[in-house]
N, C-alpha and C positions, 0 to 999 in steps of 0.2 A: 504494500500500500504506500502511496506517495502523498506527502503533505503538499499543500498549496505552495507554489514556487515562492521563495523568499525574495525580499527586496534585492535587486541585482547586486551581487557581490557582497552583500552583508554577511551571509553565512561564511563564505570563504575567507573574507578579509577581516573578520572580527578580531582575529588574533593580532592585528597590527597594534592594538592598544598596548601590548607588551613592550613595544619598542618606542614608546612615546619620547623617551629621552634622546634616542638616536635621531628620531624624526625631527625633534626640536633643534638638535644640533645641525641637521641638514638645512632646515629653514633658516637658521642664523647664518650659515655659510652662503646660502643663496642670496641673502641680503648683502653680505660682504661682496659677493661676486657682482651684484647689481650696482652697488656704489662704485666699484672699480670700473665697470663697463660704462657708466655714465660719466665718470671723471675723465676718461681717456680723450674723447673728442673735444672736451672743454679745454684740456691742456693744449691740444693741437691748435685750437682756436686762438688761445693766448699767444702761442708761439708765432702763428701766422700774423697776428696783429702787431707783434713787436719787431717784425723783420725790418732791419735798417742798419746803417753803418755802425751805430754805437750800441747795438743790442746784443752783442756777442755773449757777454757774461749772463745776462738774463735768459737768453735762449738756451745756453748751456745748462743752467740750473733747472729750467723747465723741462729740458730733454731728460735730465736725470730723474726728475719727478715722474715723467711719462714712463720711463723704464720701470720705476718702482710700482706705478699703478698697474701696468700690464703684468708684472711679476706677481703682484697680489691677486690679480684676477686669475692668473694661471694656477696659483696655489689653491685658491678657493674652489676653482673648477675641479681640480684633482680631488680635493677633500669631499666635495659634493658627490662626485662619481664613486669614490671609495666607500663612503658611509651609506650611500643609497643602495649599493650592491650588497653590503652587509645586511641591511634590512630586508632586501629582496630575497637573498638566498636563505636567510633564517626563516622567512615567511614560507618559502617553498618547502623547507624541511617540516615546518609545523603542519602545513596542508597535507604533505605526503603522509605524515604519521597519522593525522586525523582521518584522512580518507581510508587508509588501510585499516585503522582501528574500527571505523564504521563498517567497512566491508565484512570484517570478521563477525559482526553482529547481525548481518542480514540473514533471512531465512533461506534454507536450502532451495526452496522453490524459485527464488530469485536467480540462482546460479544455473538452474536447470535449462533455461532457454537462452543463455548468454554465453558466447564463446569466451574462453578464459583470456584471450588476447584483448578483447574489448575492456575487460575489467582491469587488466594490467595497464592498458593505455590511459584509463581514467586516473589510476593511482600514480603512475610514473610520468607519462608524457605530459598530461594536462597540468599537473602540479609544477613541472619544470618550466612550462611556458609562461608561468606567472612572473618569472624573474625579469625578462626583458620588458614586460608590461610595466612593472613597478620601477625598475632601475633606469630604463632608457626612456620610455614614453611618458610616464607620469612625472617623475622628478625632472627629466629633461624639459618637458613642456612647462612645468611650473616655474623652473628657473628662467627659461626664455620668456615666459609671459610676464614675470615680474620685471625683468629688464625692459621689455617692450613698453610696459605701462610707464616706467620711469622715463624712458626715452620720449614718449609722447608728451609728457609734462615738460621736459627740457625743450623739445622742439617748439612748443607753443610759447615758451618763455623767450626763446631766441628770436623767432619770427612767426607770428600766427598765420600769415598768408602762406609762407613756404611750408609750414607744418600741414595746413589744410590741403595744399596741393600734393604733398608727399603721401598723404593718406587716402587720396581719391580712389586708387585702384584696390585698396584693402578690402572694402565690403564685398566687392565682386568676387575676390579670391576666396574669402571666408565662406560666402554663400555657395560657391561651386564645390568646395571641399565638404561642406555639410550635406549638400544635395547628393554628392557622389558617395559619401559615407553611408547613407541609408541603403545603398545597394551592396556595399562591401560586406557589412556585418552578416547578413543572411548567407551570402556566398561563402564566407569563411566557415560558418557553421556547417554548411553542407560539405565543405572540404574536410573538416575535422571528422565528420561522421564517416565519410568514405575512407579516410586514412585509417580510422579505427577498424573498419571492416577488413581492409587489406592486412593490417597488422594481425588481427584476430585469425584470419584465414591462414596466414603464414605460420603463426604459432601453432595452430591446431594441426596443420599439415606436418610440421616438423615432429610434433608429438605422436602423430600416427604414421610416421614414415615407414615403419616396418610393415604395417598392413598395406600401405599404398604400394610398396615394392612387391609385397607378397602376391597381390592381385594384379600386378602389372598395370596400375592405373596412373603411372607417372605422367603420361602425355595428356590425359583428360584433366588431371588436377592442375598441371601447368597451364593448360588453355584457360581453365576457369579463373586462375589467379591472374593471368595476363589480361583477361577482359576487365577485371576489377582495377588492375593497375593502370591500364590504358585510360579507363574512365577517370581515375584519380588524376592522372597526368593532364588530361584535358581540362579538368576543373581547376587545377593549379595554374595552368597557363592562362585560363580565362580570368582568374582572380588577380594574377600579377598584371594583366593588361588593365584591369580596373585601377590598381594601385599606381601604375605608370602614368596615369592621367593627372595625378596630383602635381608632379614636378613641373610640367610646362605651365600650369596655372600660377604657381608661386613664382617661378622664374620670370614669367611674363609680367606679373604684377610688379615685381621688384624693378625690372627694367623700365617699365612705363613710369614708375615713380621717379626713378633717377632722371629719365629724360624730361619729365614735366618740371622737376625741381631745377634742372639746369636751364630750361627755357624760362621759367618764371623768375629764377634767381638772376639770370642775365638781364632781364628787363628791369628788375628792381635795383640791380647794381648800377644800371645806366641812369636811373633816376636818383641814385644816392640813398635809396631807402635801406639798403643792407650793404655790408662790407664783404669783401672776399672771404674773410675769416668765418663769417656767419654761414656763407654758402658752403664752404668746405666742411664745417661742423655738421650741417644738415645732411650733406651727402654721406658723411661717415656714419650718421645715426640711422640712415634708411635701412641698412641691412639688419640692424637690431630690431626694427619694427616688424619685419617679416620673419625674424628668427623662430618664433613659436610655430609658424606654419611650416618652416623648413624642418623643425624637429618632428612635427606630426607626420610630414611626408617621409622623412628618413626612417621613422619608427612605425610607419603605417602597417607594414606586414606583421611585425612582431606584436604590435598593439592589438591588431585584429585577432591574431592567433591567441593572444593572452586573454582577450575579452571572451572569445569563444570557449577557452579552457575554463574560465571562471563560471560560465553558465553551466558547463558540463559537470564541474565539481559541485556547484550548488544543487544541481539536479540529483547527483549521487547522495549528497548529505541530506536531501529532503526525503529520501526513502526511509520509512519507518523500519527499525530493526525487528527481527522476529520475536525477540524477548527483550522487553524494556525493563530497566531497573526502576524500582519505586523511588520517589523523591527521598533523599536522605539515606539511601542504601549505602552500606559500607562493605568492603571486601572482608570475607571471613578470615579469621586467624588460622594458622596451621593446626590441624587436628591430629592428635596422636591417639592411638588405640590398638 
């Protein structure tokens, strides 16, 4: 018997509460990384504004400061990556243990109509796919999104007109990714189901290889597996074609933003509304505005696989065990007799 589906990811990721301290450390490091990312182009702006015959000492000091800023940003990025992976892998371990412990309590009837390979896939493969979702997609996106929000504030402080021009293509890019994402998730769920079927068939065939060879059924078994594998390959190719559409959208939006800022900035420089240092700073910030989308695109495949794995783990944990402990039950002590 299966309970109603839980709130998406709540059952699987409830154990993240155990790692509150590490998560808080990662958030603090993200803020340090954000501050360094915002400071870099501002220092470049100051350097460009000081260019002149008597500015050598000041430019040298600012250049050293710029090196320190980028070194701090690199150190913070390393720490975010390191500690986010610690949280991710520990969560995978917790999920793997919880899923296997739950499987042990399921009734024999549940196993009767399920290939052992499918169960193994739920416990091992699905839990392992949570790691890139947490470490790469979630933390990477959060870090990039915080930087992007800070950059937008700085852009409007530097020049509201150039900031508005730079952000013009952003809504279209976001809308395209959200629209395309609605098609991607169901497609990856279907792929995960097909992969589980192939894995289950291979595992069952290997377990029964003596019988297969004894009855000379190798050719028929191979043909059946090849049909499933071919269908899986077609599904995988189709899904990667969907993912491949994200890159041109983000790259195109970034390029359009740069072109529009150069055009509008040139006009405003001609009228004296902005200086060259402001235009350079805005151009340096544009990449950071689109960085969250680049992170989503770069981790789209692993994120979709991780989200699909979460749903499959949640569905497994929602199945009621054959024998349930009463509330407050305790393990019996060793009995001697």
